[in-house]
N, C-alpha and C positions, 0 to 999 in steps of 0.2 A: 767276539763272540764266535769263538771256533770250539767245536766240539768232536767228541768220539761219537763216529755214529753206532751204534749198534746195529747187530747183523742177526738176531731173533727179529722174526716180526709177530707183530698181538696180535691171537689168534682174534677173530672174533670181531672185528673191529679192521675197515680196508685199512693198510697199509704200505703207504706209495713207495716204496724201496725204488733203489738205481731198477736193480733188476727187473723188474714191474716193467721198464717203460725204453727197454732194448729197443724197444722200435716203436715207440712213441713219434707220432709224427711231430716235423721242428716246432717249436714253443714260435705260439703267437707273441701279438705286441703286448695283447691284452693279457692271455697269460702270466706275459714275466710281470705286467706292473702287480697284476694279483701277489704273484710270488712276493715285489719289493712291497706291499701294503700288508700283507700275512705276517712277515717278517715286521714290518713298523709296527702293525700291531701287540703282538706279543712283545716289544718293544716298551713300548708307552704303556699296557698293561704294570708291568713289572715297576718303570719309575711311578707309573701310580700309586704302586701297595708303598713304597717307599715315601710319597707324598704324605698320602693320607693317615699311614701314621704317625709323620711327626706333627704333626697340625693337629693329632690326636693326644700328643702329650705336648702341647705348646708352644711347639720350635717353632722358627721364622722360616720359610724356603723362600728363596730367592727365585733361585732358575728352575725351568725346567725344561730340558733341553732333547731335543731329537738328533743327533747329532753332536760332533765336534766344528771348532774353529768360528770363522765369523756368521752372523746370522745372519739367513738370508730373509727370514720373517721372524719376527715378533710383536706379541699382544699383552699390556696390561690392562686387566680390569679394574674399571675406577674403585680404588678402596684396597686392591691388594695388593700386596707384596710379593706377589710371584708375577717371573714375568716367563710367561711360555713362547716357545723359539725354536722352528728349524733351523740348525746346523748346516754349511757346504759339507763335512764329511760327513756321510748317513751310515756310518761304522758306529755300533754302539750309541748310547743312549744314560744322562745321567740329572740328578734333581741335587743343585745346589744347597745346601744346609749350613745356616748362617752358624761358626764356629765349627765348623769341621773341619775346618783347614787349619793345624797347628803354628802357622805358620802367620796370622791375620790375630790381633789384639782384641783381646776378648774381656768384654767389662764382667765383673763377677758378676755384677747385680741384672744381666742381663737375662730373665727368663727364659726368653724366646730361643738361644744359643744352646746349639749341641754339647757344648763343652759339658754345658752346664745340667744339664737332663739328667733326668738320675738313670742309674745303670739300665731300671726295666726298656725304660724310654729307649733307650739307644739300640738294644739291643732288638723292641722293638721297631722300631724305626730301619733298622737292617735286616731283620729276617722278615717284615710284611715284603720285599722284593719279591724273593724267590716264593713265598707264601699266597701271593697275587698270581705270579705264575701257574702256581700248582691249582690252585681252584680256578684258576680259568681254564685250564685243561681238561678239568670235568666239564663246564660248560659247550666246548666244544664239541669233546666226543659224545657229548647227548645230539646237539644239534647233528653232529655227522648218522649218528646212528636215526635219528628223527627221518634225515632229508636221507638217507642211501641206504638204512637197514643195516643190518649184519652180517656182514659178510665170513661168510662160515666154509673153512677148507673143506674141500671133498678126496675120495680117495682116488678121483679121475685125477690121471697125470696132467700137469699143462706144459710143462719144459723138460726135457732129459739129458742129461750129461754124463760127464762121468764113467760109474762102475754100470749104472743102468744101462745109458748108451751104446759101452762095448757087449753089452748082454740081451741088446737089440730090442730093448722096450722102449716104445713111440708114446709121441702127445698122444691123448684119446682116450690111452690104456687105463681101467680100472682094477685098483690090486683088489683081489677078494679076499684071498688066506696067506700068510708066511710060517711055511714050516707044518701048515696044514691046523693051525689056528685063526679063525676068522676072522679080519679086518675091522672090526666096532666101529670106527672114523680114521681120520687122517692121525692126530695125535697117539691114539693107542697106537697106532701104527709107526709113526717115528718113533714114539719110547720104544718098540723091539729094535729097528736098524740102529738107536745109536748107543742103545747097550751090549750089540754085536759086534764090535769093530774087527777089520779080519776072518770072521766067521761065515763063510759060504751059508744063505741060506735059499730055501724055494719058496718062490714069486708066483700066485696060482693069478694066472690075470684076468680081464674078461676085454678079449678085441672084435667091436660089433658083435658077430653070434658065437664067437669063437673062444673059448678058454682052453692056455693053455701053461705051462709050468717055466718060466723063466730062471737059474739061480746065480745069482749076486751075491758078489764077497761085498760087501759094505767096509770101505777106505777110513784108517784113521783120520781123523783130517781134528784139529783143534781139540783132542780129546773126545771125539765121537764119534759115533760109524753117522756116513754117510753114503749114499748112493748117486746122489745127483738128482731128484726131481722134486719140480715145486707142484702144489696143489692147485684144482682150480677151482675158483668158488664157487657158490649160489649166493645169492641173496636171501634174505629172509626178513620180511617184515617184523619190529617192535614194537612192543605196547609201551606207553610211557612209561609205564612203574618198570619193566624191564631194562628198561636203556638207560634210566635215573641210577638201577643200580648197575650195572655194568660202567655204567662212565664214572662212579665214585670209585672203582677195582682199578678200571687201566692206566688212571694218575701215577697206582701205588709198583704196579706192573712195568710200567718206565722206567719206575727211577732206578727198579729193582734190577733192570736189567742192565744202566746205566753203570753199578754197581756192582754188577757179576761181570761187566766188560772190561772193567777199569780194571777188577782186581787182574782178571788173565793176561792182559795187557801186562800189568806188574809183572804177573809169575812168568810173562813173555811163552803166553798160551795160546795169545792172538796177535795177532798185526794191528795197531792199531791203525782207524779210518777215520781220517779229518779231517770236517769242513767246513769252510769259514762262511763267511756274510755271502758271499758269490753263487757257491757250491748250496747253499741251505735254500736260496732265492731257485737255484735252476730248479731244485727237487722239489719246490714250493709248487714250480712254475708248470711241472710235468706231472702235479698232482691234479690240478687245477685242469692241464688237460685230460685227463682223466673222466672225472665229474666233483658234484660239489660234496658230496658225501667225504670224498677221496680229499679231499682239498682239504676239510671240514676236521678231518680224523687226523691227516698231517698235521696242521696246526695245533693239534691237543697233542702227538707227543711231541712235536717242537718243544709247546708250552712248558708241558711236564718237565720234560727234560731240560729247558733252561733255567727250572724251579729250580731242579737237584745238580743242574753242571755249577748253577750262581752259589753255591751254598759248599764247595769242597775247601775247603783251609790254606787257598794258594792266595796269597797277597792279593793287593789291587779287585778280589770277589768279593762278595759281602761274605761270604765264609772267610775270607782269610779276614775282614774286619770285627765277625765275632769271634776269631781265634783270641784277637787282642782281646775282646769285651770280655770273654770267659776266664783267661788269665786277671782279668779286673777282677769279678765275680771271687775267683779262689782264692786271689792272694790279699784284695781288699786295699786294692792302691792301685791309682794309674798307670801305666805303660808309657815312657817318656815317648811324649805325642808327636816330637822330630824324629825319634828312630824308626817311630811307628809309619809316620807319616812318607821315608824314605823307602822304606821297607815297600807302599803298596804302588811306590812312584816304579819303581823300581820291578816290582811284580807287575804293573800296567805296560812298560818299555816292551818288556818278554812279550806277554801277551799280544800286544799292537805285531811286533816283529814275527810272531808264528801265525798272526792272521795272515798279513801281509803274504808272508811262505805259501800258505796253504792255499791263499786267495790267488796267486801264481799259477798254482797246478791247477785247481777248481778254470779256471780260466784256459788254459794248455787243452784241459782234458774236456772243454765243452765240444 
């Protein structure tokens, strides 16, 4: 479950990224547990999507597992074909559908087998996992907005570094105008800064009862002008209607940032910032330390992010399986099942290796 963490925050909802917790208190055991449970919840939602879609198309689900390896807990309801378990290695989760393993013998008459299901059914079973995460993100964002309100960035500065610090700007300063243009809000101000890298701008600021002008030259970074400030946020209560509308939009923005971030990494415009399960749990725990609103909104960001990430055309991910199903839809013939299995096995090994390496750095960075 490694992913590339975006560097841009989501305006309008609490975004507990790493920078917001540089001065956070040490994580308590309770918040670490909340971090683990939050990540586990997202995995359960994802696999439940696969399970429900598979059953809807008549496929037989043999196992629903949280984690890999030997089972620590098992349950099979009377009359049910599915074994639910929690396994020893808590990374990732999976749903075992009859007939998905190309190395097992499949009865051509077995209507409950994935191998005998319709193309639409197989695509739906694979796509349902990421879709479940995406839809659940809206639920989490809605809960976050109702519990914690809308976090609106102001033009008052919270942290200062880089060019702004060199120009003697201080935390608590309020930016009034830039080059004589009155600042209408944080996004308006940010838009002026990012479009003017390496150009000297005059910032009129309010510090207590004083007003002063500070010349600052935005530095070019990741293709944008930046001066090194972050905003203070104010919390604005939201109505149910407004929260519902915003919670439907935010998952779109998360996925959009994922795509933009990956494009920037591929084109070498931005360095990747990977997170494995350990790092994700740490970030989630820090969000829980902050507030329930931050915790729920961070889980919403993660849920949408995981939904989008799993659709990438990478072997072992749902997007990799959909790639082979798309080939079948276009060519009207199934790909060699054993070749596909080997490709996914190789992808899984590479993914697990990446998770292991990233987790080591996550632990060292604790």
